[in-house]
C-alpha positions in Angstrom: -8.7 -0.9 19.9 -9.0 -4.5 18.8 -10.6 -6.0 15.7 -13.0 -8.8 16.5 -14.1 -9.7 13.0 -12.8 -9.2 9.4 -14.1 -9.4 5.9 -13.1 -8.4 2.4 -14.9 -6.5 -0.3 -13.2 -5.7 -3.6 -9.8 -4.1 -2.8 -10.7 -3.4 0.9 -10.1 -5.2 4.1 -12.7 -4.4 6.7 -12.6 -4.9 10.5 -15.2 -4.6 13.2 -13.6 -3.0 16.2 -14.3 -3.8 19.8 -15.7 -0.3 20.0 -18.5 -1.2 17.5 -17.0 0.8 14.7 -16.2 -0.6 11.2 -12.7 0.2 10.0 -11.2 -0.4 6.6 -7.9 -0.2 4.7 -6.8 -0.8 1.1 -5.5 -4.2 0.1 -2.9 -2.3 -2.0 -0.9 -2.2 1.2 -0.8 -6.0 1.3 -0.1 -7.5 -2.1 0.0 -11.1 -0.9 -3.3 -10.7 0.8 -4.8 -8.9 -2.2 -3.7 -11.8 -4.5 -4.8 -14.5 -2.1 -7.8 -16.8 -2.7 -10.9 -16.6 -0.5 -9.8 -19.8 1.2 -6.3 -18.4 2.0 -7.8 -15.2 3.3 -10.0 -17.1 5.7 -7.0 -18.8 7.3 -6.0 -16.2 9.8 -5.3 -15.8 13.5 -6.2 -12.8 15.7 -3.7 -12.0 18.4 -3.5 -9.2 21.0 -1.8 -6.8 18.5 -3.2 -7.8 15.1 -4.2 -10.3 12.5 -1.8 -12.9 11.0 -2.1 -15.1 7.9 0.5 -17.8 8.6 0.4 -19.4 5.1 0.7 -16.0 3.4 3.2 -14.6 6.0 1.1 -11.4 6.2 0.5 -9.3 9.3 -1.9 -6.5 9.8 -1.8 -4.6 13.0 -4.9 -3.3 14.7 -3.3 0.1 14.8 -3.1 0.2 11.0 -6.9 0.2 10.9 -6.9 3.6 12.7 -4.5 5.4 10.4 -6.0 8.5 8.8 -5.3 7.5 5.3 -6.8 4.0 4.6 -6.7 4.7 0.9 -3.3 5.2 -0.8 -2.8 8.6 -2.4 -2.6 8.8 -6.2 1.2 8.8 -6.0 1.2 5.8 -3.7 -1.3 4.0 -5.8 0.8 4.5 -8.9 3.8 2.8 -7.4 1.8 0.1 -5.6 0.1 -0.9 -8.8 3.3 -0.8 -10.9 5.7 -3.1 -9.0 7.7 -3.5 -12.3 9.1 0.0 -11.6 12.4 -0.2 -9.7 11.9 2.4 -7.0 15.6 2.8 -6.3 16.4 3.5 -9.9 13.4 5.7 -10.4 14.4 7.8 -7.3 17.9 8.1 -8.7 16.6 9.5 -12.0 14.3 11.8 -10.1 17.1 13.1 -7.8 15.4 11.8 -4.7 16.8 9.6 -1.9 15.5 6.1 -2.6 14.7 5.4 1.1 12.7 8.6 1.3 10.7 7.7 -1.8 10.0 4.3 -0.3 8.8 6.0 2.8 6.4 8.2 0.7 5.1 5.1 -1.1 4.5 3.1 2.1 2.9 6.0 3.9 5.6 6.5 6.6 6.2 10.1 5.4 4.2 12.5 3.3 5.8 14.4 0.5 5.4 18.2 0.1 3.5 19.4 -3.0 6.8 20.4 -4.6 8.2 16.9 -4.0 5.0 15.3 -5.4 5.4 17.5 -8.5 9.0 16.4 -8.9 7.9 12.7 -8.7 5.1 13.3 -11.2 7.4 15.0 -13.6 9.7 12.0 -13.5 6.7 9.7 -14.1 5.8 11.8 -17.1 9.3 11.7 -18.4 9.4 7.9 -18.0 6.1 7.8 -20.0 7.6 9.8 -22.8 10.6 7.5 -22.9 8.3 4.5 -23.1 6.1 6.1 -25.8 9.2 7.0 -27.9 10.4 3.4 -28.0 10.5 1.8 -31.5 11.4 -1.6 -32.6 
């Protein structure tokens, strides 16, 4: 499958496939593209394997439009929208391998329900620590 045309709407990147279907994926996966101006977004090149924005140094493969989960899960969304959280240190506090947590966040691996609960408990713990701060 190859994308022949792209457009943006809110936090979504859409593509028209050569099969006539419309595909989409969340811009949360591509922070530089999400934060780009309309003019910057229009400066792209289509190759045989994907779309490249040279000035932004962003690449989106055609294959990524066919992934089952175009929308990040709630856990992924939390980390993608809070880049101020140091994932490595968070993983350490949660007792999870940092590389594994990054794979969960980036969609390369899917956590079990038990692992999601472990991550959620650590997020709640972190929230309690923030809420308890006094100055």
